[in-house]
N, C-alpha and C positions, 0 to 999 in steps of 0.2 A: 905505606909500603909499596915499592915499585917492583913489578914482575915483568920479566922480559917476555916478548911475544912467543918465542919458542918454548918457554916454560909454561905459558898458558896453554899452548897447543898440546904439550906433553901432559899437562894436568887434565885436560879434557879427554885425551886418549885414555889415560889411566882411570879417570872417573867413569868413562863409558865402558871400560873393560870390566869394572866391578859393578857398576850400576845396572847395566842391562840384564845380567843374570839375576841380580837381586830383584829387579822389577818382574822378570819372568816368574821367578819363584813366588814372589808376593802375589802376582796375578793368579797363578795356579792355586795357591793356598786360598786366596779370596774366592775363586770360582768353586773350589771344593767345599769351602765353608758355606757358600750360598747354596750349593747343591744339597748339602747335608741338611741345612736349615729348611729348605723347600720340601725335601723328602720327608723330614721329620714332621713338618707342619701338615703336609698332605696325609701322612700316615696317621697323625694324631686326629685330624679331622675325620678321616675314614673310620678310625677306631671309635671316636665319639659318636659318629653317625650310627655305626653298628650297635654301640652301647645303648643309644637312645632307642633304636628300633627294638632291641632286646627288652629294655625296660618297658617300652610301650606294649610289647607283646605280652609280657608277664602281667602288666596291669590290666590289659584287655581281657586276658584269659581269666584273671581273678574276678573281673566285673561280670563276665559272661557266666561264670560259675555261680556267682552270688546273686545274679538277677533272676528272679523267678519268671521263666518264659511261659509258664502255664500251658505247656503243650500236653501235660499230663493232667489227670483229673485232680482238682484241689480237694474234692470230696468224692468218695466212692463207697458204695455199700453193696456187697454181693450176697448178703443174708445167709452166710455160712452157718451162723448160730444166732438166731434172733433173741436169745436170752440176754445178749449183751447190748441190745438196742437202747434200753432205758439208760444205761450208763453212758452211752454215746450221744445222748441228747434227743432221742426219738420219743414221741408221745403217741398214744392211741386213745381216741375218744369215740365211743359208740353212742351216737344220738338216735339210733333207730327206735321206731315206735310201733309196737312195744319192743322193749329190749329182748335180745335173744340169749342163747346159751353159749355163743361162740363169738370170737372177735378175730383179729388178724393172727395167723398161726403159721407154723412150719410143720409140714408133714413128716412123719417118720419114713424111713426108706421102704418099709413094708406097705405103706399106704399112699405113696405118691400117685397123683393123678396123671402127671406128666413129668419128664425130666427137666432139670433146671436149664436155663439158657446158657449158663457157664458155671463151672465148678462142680462140686459134688451133686449127685442126682437130686437131692432134696434142698439144695441151697437157693431157695427162693421163698418169698413170703406170700401167703394166700389168704383169701377171704371168700366167704360164701353166703348162701341163703340163710344159714343159721345165725346170722347177725341179728335177726329179728325172731320174734316168738313163732313157734310152729303153728299156731292157730291164727285164723283170720286170712282173708283174701285181699285185703286192702292195706296191708302193712307197708310202711316206708322204711327202707334201709338207708341209713346215713352213717357210715362207719369210716372214721378218719384215721389216717396214718400220717403223722406230721414229722417231717425231717428236721434235723438240728438247725440251729440258727446259723445264718450265713451273712456275709457282707456282699451285697449285690451291686453290680455296676452294669450299665448298658453294654451290651455285647457279650455278657456272660452266657454260657450255654448249659442248659439243663437237659438231661436225657435219661431214659429208662426203657426197659423192655417189659412187655406184658403180653398175656395171652389168656384164653379161657379153655375149658375142656372141649374136646371135639364131640361132634354129633349131639350137641345139646339143643333142645327145643325151648330152653328158657333164656331169654335175653339178659345180658349183663350190661352194666354201664360203669364207667370210671371217669371221674373228674380230677384235674390237677389244678390247684389254686395257689395263689401267691399272697402272702401277707407282708406288708412293709412296716410292721409294728414291733420290730425287734424280736425278743424272745417269746412274745405272746403265743399262747396256744389256744386262744379264745376262738372257738367255733360256734359259739352260741349254745343253746340247750335244747333246741327242737330239731326235728328231722329236716326242716326247710332252712334253718339258719346257717350262716357261714361265718359269723363273727367278724374277725379281722381279715379273713381270707377272701377279699373282695375282687381279686383279679383272677379271671379264669384263663388258664394257660392251655388246657386241653379238655375236651369233652368227647370221650370215646363212646360212640353209639348212643347219642342223646335221645333218639326216637325209639330206642329199645326194639330193634329188629333182631331176628334170629341170625342174621348174617353180618351185622354191623360191628361185631367185636372179633378181632383176629383169633384164629384157632392155632396159629403158630407164633412162636416168639417174634414180636415185631417191635422195632425201636421207634420211639417217639421223641422228638427233639424240639426244643424251643430256645430261641435267642432273646434274652431280655432286652427290652427297649422301653422308652417313655419315662424312665426314672429321672428325677430332677438332679440326681447326683448319687454318690455312694450311699447305699441304704442298707440298714440291717433289717433282716426279716427271715421268713421261713416259707418253705414250699410244702404243700400237703396233698396227699392222695385221698380222694373221697369215693368210696364205693357207695353209689347213690342210685338206688333202684326203687321205683314205686311199684305198688302191687306185688311186692316181693315176699319171700318166705316160703315155707313148705306148703302153705295153703294158697299161695298166690300163683299168678301166671308168669311172673318174671323172677330173675335171680337164680344163678347156679353157682359158678365157681370161677374165680380169676386168680392169676398169679402175677407177681411183679419181681423183676430181677435186674441186677446190674444198674443201679441208680448212680448217676454221676453228675457232678457239678464242676464246670471248668470256668475259671475266671480269666478275663483278658488281662494283659500286663498292665500294671499301674503306670500312671504318667511318669513317675520317677524312673521306673524300669525302662520305659520307652526312651526317655532322655539319655540314659546311660548307653543304651544300645545304639542310639543315633550318634552319640559322641564317639563310641568305638568305631562305628562305621565311617564317620568323617575322618577320624585319625588314620584309619587304614587307607582311605582314599588319598589322603595327603601324602603319606609315605610312598604309596604306589606311584602317584604322579611324579613325585620327586625322583624316584628311582628311574622312571622312564625318561625324564628329562636328562638325568645324568648319563643314562645309556646312550641317548641321542648325541650328546656332546662328545662322548668318548669315540663313537663311531666316526663322527666328522673329523676329529683330531687324527685318528688312525689312518684315515683315507688321504690325508695331505701328504 
């Protein structure tokens, strides 16, 4: 087919007349489509990022709520009613020689020697010289109050408050001992025996002086150490006084209140907390980096 030169020129003019607007429209449509795609992708990415942060926040909150941080006492006894101690796993063993007419007790409101450290006025447990027989000047008091079984770890904290009566001329003594033999309550059978409770945590007034035992509520605290690993055992109070009793020169009356045992977080709990912390650090760093890029872009 043969086309004349003027026809070719006319064809080009006509083609340009229709092609240029078409290209412009097509270009604008393409630009708009690209803009929509970019905006959608950016919005989607932002939404996903926010969604991930929200999911992470929910998971982190759930973990923190489920992880025992142990900031409160895992075990606490305020001695509001000591008639419930047996059901709670406490034991009393009186190895005094000769045995007395009394053991660990709770005073009535009419007979309290001093108010409790916390709670109702008589909400503490007491022990006194009547742990041994009223006759004899060389009696030995060894009266045990054994706390429930616990799982011990290095770093766990055990604390309690104690005091004696004021203006007393009869020295008192209290020991706190640890057993790592599970639920055992074996303290032997003689006044001098300790059975499974071979680790001495506290010895208050060991030389039996008249000023060696506090006459105001005083807190004593110990942090467990030296354990080979998680260990099941018990902690016991021992009212231990030589030459005690009504006919002796020692022993009067002491009280114990607000006994608590707080465990350190378990390794799994520490791992979860560390994971949550690392995740929070990652998202915070990512947010800061994004903020820096946006500032740079806006300044151009």
